[in-house]
N, C-alpha and C positions, 0 to 999 in steps of 0.2 A: 504494499500499500504506499502510496506517495505521501510524503509529509505536507502539511500545510503549506510550508515555504515552497516547496517544488511545485505545487498546485498553483500557487499565486504567480510564480515565475513562468509557468506555461501559459496561463491566461494573458499575462502582460505581453508575453512573446507574440501572442495571436492578434493583438490589436492591431489593425493595419495602419499603414502610414496615411496620415490625413484624418485620422479619427482619434477620439479620446474615450475614456472611461472613467467614472469616479471611482474613488476608493471603495465606497460602498458596493458599487456595482460589481467590481473585481471579487471582494469577499463574498457577495451573494452568489455569484457564478460558481465560486469555490465550494459553494455549501455551507458557508459561515455567515449569514446575512448580517449579524452583529459584530463583525470584527474589522471594520474599516481602519481603525487605528492601528491594528496589527499589520494590516497591508501596507500602511504607510512606514512603520517600523521595518517591516522586511525590505522595501525599496530603499529606505534610508541606509541600510547597511550593505548596499551593493557597491563593489569596488569602483573606483573612478573610471576604469577601462572597461567597464561592462558593455556588451553589445545589446543587452536587454532594453528595449525602447521604454524606460521607466518614465520619460518625459511625457508620455501619452496618458498618464493617469493624473487626474486633477481632482479637486474636492467637488462636493455635490452642488455647489453654487455656480460651477463652471469657471472657477477661479484657479490659478496656480496657488499653491499653499504656501510657498516662500514668501518672504516679505517683499513687497514691490521695490523695484529699483536695486535690490540685492543682487549679488553676482549670480547666485543660484536660480533666482527668478528670472534674470535676463537670459541665462543660458537655456533654461528650460522653454521660455517664451520664443526664443530664436529657433531652436530645434522644431518647435511646432509650426511656426511660421514657414520655415523652410519646407515643411511637408504639406503646406497649403491649408493648414488650419487656420479658419477665419475667426478673429476676435471683434467683439463689440465693445470697444472700451477696454477694460481689464478682464473681461470674460470671454470665454470661448462660446462661438455659436453653437450651442449644443443641437439646434434643429438642423444644422448643416453637418455637424462634425461628430456628434454623439453616436453612441452604439446602441 
């Protein structure tokens, strides 16, 4: 049986470029609907050189969870923009880019 962590990695790896999922959606798809914080913790522990598309996971409000204008926020937003994710202000257009 796969560990919760492995299942989370598999779900995140399957998010197509140009789309996003919330931490809660990832947790629910993994079979643990009340574990969105744990999803964030798992992604936070990824090595810097990971190939996993962690940047495609955002919060339920459609926002990047890092503080705005911080280095991590800007890096995640740029990766999403590079994939064609559309923002409305500081929120991802979930109708267009959500799963």
